[in-house]
C-alpha positions in Angstrom: -0.3 0.0 -0.1 1.4 3.2 -1.0 0.5 5.8 1.6 1.9 8.4 -0.5 -1.7 8.3 -1.8 -2.8 10.7 0.7 -0.8 13.4 -0.5 -3.7 13.5 -3.6 -6.0 14.5 -1.7 -6.8 18.1 -1.9 -7.3 20.2 1.0 -7.6 24.2 1.4 -6.0 25.8 4.6 -7.8 27.9 7.4 -7.2 29.8 10.5 -9.6 28.1 13.1 -10.4 31.0 15.9 -12.0 30.4 19.3 -12.8 32.2 22.7 -13.4 30.8 26.1 -13.6 33.4 28.7 -10.9 36.3 28.5 -8.8 33.5 26.4 -8.4 33.9 22.6 -6.8 31.3 20.5 -6.7 30.2 16.8 -4.7 27.3 14.5 -4.1 26.2 11.2 -6.7 23.5 10.0 -6.7 22.1 6.9 -10.1 20.3 6.5 -13.5 22.7 6.5 -16.2 21.8 4.2 -19.7 22.2 3.6 -21.3 18.7 4.1 -25.2 19.4 3.5 -27.0 22.4 2.4 -30.5 21.8 3.7 -30.0 22.4 7.1 -26.2 23.9 5.9 -23.8 22.6 7.5 -19.7 22.8 7.7 -17.4 19.9 9.5 -14.3 20.8 10.7 -11.7 18.5 11.9 -9.4 20.0 14.4 -6.4 18.1 15.8 -6.8 17.1 19.8 -3.0 18.0 20.5 -4.0 21.7 19.6 -5.2 24.1 22.3 -7.7 25.1 19.9 -9.5 21.8 20.2 -10.1 22.0 24.0 -11.9 25.7 23.5 -13.9 24.6 21.2 -14.7 21.5 22.5 -16.1 23.6 25.6 -17.3 26.4 24.5 -19.0 24.9 20.9 -18.2 28.2 19.0 -15.7 29.8 16.4 -15.2 31.3 13.4 -13.1 30.0 10.5 -11.1 32.2 8.4 -10.6 30.8 4.5 -6.7 31.6 3.6 -6.2 33.1 0.8 -2.9 32.7 -2.2 -1.8 36.6 -0.7 -1.4 34.8 2.6 2.4 35.4 3.4 4.1 32.4 5.2 4.2 34.7 8.8 0.4 33.9 9.3 1.5 30.1 9.1 4.2 30.6 11.5 1.7 32.6 14.3 -0.9 30.4 14.0 0.6 26.6 13.1 4.2 26.8 14.7 3.3 27.9 18.4 0.8 26.7 21.2 -2.0 29.2 22.6 -0.7 26.9 25.8 2.4 28.8 26.1 1.7 32.0 24.4 -1.2 34.4 23.9 -1.5 34.9 20.0 -3.7 38.0 19.7 -1.2 40.0 22.1 0.6 43.0 20.5 2.7 40.6 18.3 -0.4 40.1 15.8 -1.2 43.3 14.3 -4.4 44.3 15.5 -5.5 45.6 11.8 -5.1 41.9 10.9 -8.1 40.6 12.4 -12.3 42.4 13.1 -14.1 40.9 15.9 -17.1 39.2 14.6 -20.7 39.2 16.3 -19.7 35.9 18.3 -17.3 37.9 19.9 -14.3 35.7 18.4 -11.5 37.0 15.9 -11.5 36.1 12.5 -8.4 37.0 10.2 -8.8 39.7 7.7 -5.2 39.6 6.2 -4.3 36.6 3.7 -8.2 35.6 3.8 -10.7 35.7 1.4 -13.9 34.9 4.1 -14.9 33.8 7.3 -17.6 31.7 8.9 -19.0 31.8 11.9 -19.8 28.4 13.2 -22.1 26.8 16.0 -21.0 22.8 16.7 -24.1 21.0 16.5 -22.3 17.4 17.1 -19.1 16.1 17.4 -17.4 12.9 16.6 -14.4 11.2 17.9 -11.8 10.6 15.1 -8.7 9.4 17.3 -6.3 11.7 16.8 -8.7 15.1 15.8 -12.1 15.5 16.3 -14.9 16.2 13.7 -17.1 18.8 14.8 -20.7 19.2 12.4 -21.2 23.1 12.9 -23.8 25.1 11.4 -22.8 28.8 9.9 -24.7 31.5 11.4 -22.8 34.7 9.9 -20.4 34.4 6.3 -19.0 37.1 4.8 -16.7 37.6 1.6 -13.3 39.5 2.6 -11.9 39.4 -0.9 -11.6 38.4 -4.2 -8.4 36.7 -4.1 -8.0 32.7 -4.4 -8.4 30.0 -1.5 -5.3 28.6 -0.7 -5.0 25.2 -1.6 -2.2 22.7 0.7 -0.6 22.0 -2.8 -0.4 26.1 -3.0 1.1 26.6 0.3 3.7 23.9 -0.3 4.9 25.4 -3.6 4.6 29.2 -3.3 4.6 30.0 0.2 6.2 27.6 2.4 10.0 28.6 2.4 12.1 26.1 0.6 14.4 23.9 2.6 17.7 25.4 3.2 21.2 22.9 3.6 21.8 22.4 7.2 24.4 20.5 9.1 26.5 20.4 12.3 27.1 23.8 13.8 28.4 24.5 17.2 25.5 24.4 18.7 24.7 20.7 18.5 21.2 21.2 18.8 18.8 18.3 17.0 15.7 19.6 15.3 12.7 17.1 13.7 11.7 19.0 10.5 8.5 18.0 8.7 9.4 16.9 5.2 6.1 17.8 4.1 5.4 21.5 5.7 8.7 22.6 6.7 7.5 22.7 10.6 10.3 22.4 12.8 10.6 20.9 16.3 13.4 21.0 18.6 14.3 17.9 20.8 16.4 14.8 21.0 13.5 12.3 20.1 10.5 13.1 18.4 7.6 11.2 20.2 6.2 8.0 18.3 2.5 9.6 18.3 3.8 13.3 17.6 1.5 14.6 14.8 2.4 18.0 13.0 0.1 20.7 13.8 0.6 22.4 10.6 0.2 19.5 8.1 -1.2 16.4 10.6 1.5 14.2 9.1 2.9 11.7 11.6 6.7 11.0 12.7 7.5 8.9 9.4 7.5 12.4 7.6 9.5 13.9 9.4 13.8 14.1 9.2 16.4 14.6 11.9 18.8 17.7 11.7 21.8 18.3 13.8 22.4 22.2 14.0 
């Protein structure tokens, strides 16, 4: 069985944002699709390793911003290369001009996106590594005419090309995802590690000594 067939499936890229009390957070997801039209339903799958998952599970509300081809790599780094458990993704490091607050009091991203949806969870399904949330869209708006960013477009046009690396004086061990370029620092990558950006497993990471 050639598991690389999975790479042939088409994906979009989105920022899923949530709010629980005073805490606001968000992460990159690659599955958000309309699954029914009457009633209108959108499904999103969120990795359980993401803090956004736990907040959404508790509150049942989120916004999904559709990333466009005008997005810059910094957007992916900000929402995908760090955890909301460790940082405030909506502090002063994220420009207030790049997002707005929707009617549900949750931010949605305006820079590098072309639409957003405010969603309310109607049911959820445990899928193991992810939870599938079946949601009702209660608000939606078009933000720009730019084309939606596919996973393939991100790979070819937004993600920085890998740079040659080797041993340096620091001697740090880094595991780099060969799919999206995400890097994790540590001696041993856990066997059950899932890339927070592209959701690929440990088998798709390469070990680098810096």
